[in-house]
C-alpha positions in Angstrom: 30.5 135.2 -73.6 33.8 136.5 -74.5 34.4 139.5 -76.8 36.2 137.3 -79.0 33.7 134.5 -79.2 30.9 137.2 -79.9 33.0 138.7 -82.7 33.3 135.4 -84.4 29.6 134.5 -84.1 28.8 138.0 -85.8 31.4 137.4 -88.4 30.2 133.9 -89.2 26.7 135.0 -89.5 27.4 138.0 -91.7 29.6 135.9 -93.9 27.1 133.4 -94.4 24.4 135.7 -95.2 26.5 137.7 -97.6 27.8 134.7 -99.5 24.2 133.2 -99.7 23.1 136.6 -101.2 26.1 136.6 -103.4 27.3 140.2 -102.0 30.3 139.0 -99.9 32.8 141.2 -101.5 30.4 144.2 -101.3 29.8 143.6 -97.6 33.5 143.1 -97.0 34.2 146.5 -98.9 31.3 148.2 -96.7 32.6 146.8 -93.5 36.4 147.9 -94.4 35.0 151.4 -95.1 33.3 151.8 -91.9 36.2 150.7 -89.9 38.5 153.0 -91.8 36.1 155.7 -91.0 35.9 154.8 -87.5 39.7 154.9 -87.2 40.2 158.2 -88.8 41.1 161.1 -86.9 42.7 159.1 -84.1 39.6 156.8 -83.7 37.4 159.3 -82.3 34.4 158.6 -84.0 34.7 154.7 -83.4 35.1 155.4 -79.6 32.1 157.7 -79.6 30.0 155.2 -81.3 31.2 152.5 -78.8 30.3 154.7 -75.9 27.0 154.3 -74.1 26.5 157.9 -74.0 24.8 157.8 -77.6 21.5 156.0 -78.1 21.3 153.1 -80.6 19.2 155.5 -82.8 22.1 158.2 -82.9 24.5 155.5 -83.6 22.5 154.2 -86.7 22.0 157.6 -88.0 26.0 158.1 -87.8 26.5 154.7 -89.6 23.7 155.4 -92.0 25.6 158.6 -93.1 29.0 156.8 -93.5 27.4 154.1 -95.5 25.5 156.5 -97.7 28.6 158.4 -98.5 30.3 154.9 -99.6 27.0 153.6 -101.2 26.7 150.6 -98.7 24.8 147.6 -99.2 21.4 147.2 -97.4 22.8 143.8 -95.7 25.8 145.8 -94.3 23.5 148.5 -93.0 21.2 145.9 -91.3 24.1 144.2 -89.8 25.6 147.4 -88.5 22.1 148.5 -87.1 22.1 145.1 -85.2 25.5 145.8 -83.8 24.4 149.2 -82.7 21.2 147.9 -81.1 23.2 145.4 -79.2 25.9 147.9 -78.1 28.5 145.8 -80.0 30.1 148.3 -82.6 33.3 148.2 -80.5 33.8 144.6 -82.0 33.8 145.9 -85.6 37.5 145.8 -86.3 37.8 142.4 -84.7 34.7 141.3 -86.8 36.2 142.7 -89.9 39.5 140.6 -89.4 37.4 137.7 -89.0 35.5 138.2 -92.0 38.5 138.9 -94.0 40.0 135.5 -92.9 36.8 133.7 -93.6 36.1 135.0 -97.0 40.0 134.6 -97.8 39.8 130.9 -96.9 36.7 130.6 -99.0 38.3 132.1 -101.9 41.6 130.0 -101.5 43.5 133.3 -100.6 46.0 134.1 -98.1 47.4 137.4 -97.1 51.1 137.9 -96.5 52.4 141.0 -94.5 55.8 142.1 -95.8 57.7 144.7 -93.8 60.6 146.4 -95.4 62.8 149.6 -95.1 62.4 150.7 -98.5 59.4 150.2 -101.0 59.7 146.9 -102.7 60.3 147.0 -106.5 57.4 145.4 -108.7 59.9 142.7 -109.6 60.7 141.6 -106.0 57.1 141.9 -104.8 56.3 139.5 -107.6 59.1 137.1 -106.6 58.1 137.1 -103.0 54.3 136.7 -104.0 55.4 133.7 -106.5 57.3 132.0 -103.8 54.6 132.2 -101.2 52.1 131.0 -103.8 54.1 128.0 -104.5 54.6 127.0 -100.9 51.0 127.6 -100.0 49.3 126.6 -103.1 46.8 129.6 -102.8 46.6 133.0 -104.1 48.5 135.4 -102.2 47.4 139.1 -101.2 50.9 140.7 -100.5 50.3 143.6 -98.1 53.7 145.8 -97.7 54.6 148.3 -95.0 57.7 150.2 -94.3 59.4 149.6 -91.2 62.6 151.7 -90.7 63.6 149.8 -87.6 64.7 146.6 -89.7 67.9 148.3 -91.0 67.5 146.2 -94.2 65.9 143.0 -95.6 62.5 142.1 -95.0 60.1 140.3 -92.5 57.1 138.4 -93.8 54.1 137.2 -91.7 51.8 134.6 -92.9 49.1 133.8 -90.4 51.1 132.9 -87.2 54.4 132.0 -89.1 57.2 134.9 -89.4 59.9 134.7 -91.9 62.6 137.0 -90.9 65.2 137.8 -93.6 65.9 141.2 -92.0 69.6 142.6 -91.6 68.8 143.2 -87.9 68.1 139.4 -87.3 71.2 138.5 -89.4 73.4 140.8 -87.2 71.8 139.1 -84.0 72.5 135.7 -85.3 76.2 136.7 -86.0 76.6 138.3 -82.5 74.9 135.0 -80.9 77.3 132.7 -82.7 80.4 135.0 -81.8 79.5 134.9 -78.0 79.0 131.2 -78.0 82.2 130.6 -80.1 84.1 132.7 -77.6 82.5 130.8 -74.6 83.5 127.4 -76.2 87.0 128.5 -76.8 87.6 129.7 -73.1 86.2 126.3 -71.8 
């Protein structure tokens, strides 16, 4: 079974159990905290816990300590113990992405990743959010990041679609039109 297929099976299972128990948001929050802890410090903890050098019991002890610090839910602890037993902790970031997507779909939410050169003003962020909510008919969770390579404008990603309103893209379009205009004029 491929790693992606395994991650999807684990994600669907934990979502189903969490929704049934009414603790889906708590489990999502716990998984997010663990993935952040694994990624902190250059990802050394996550790499160590994915390594076969440590036993399942040692991995479970570390996970228990991370969740105890966060006040993790019992369902999350059991799920992570299962992943540790089956040497699947390396799938956790992918599982979290799938869990997030599944829970968002259940709640009628979509996430829009917006990259800009400078931080968005609250007014512009609200305008962008409203535009995406109108076009999708869903609640939009706007996630913004700074990207100095854009020069200006913004790039928004919604699922597999990219909306590029960056200055860099506009300059590339102008360059392309000028080159084709010149080629057509010479012909």
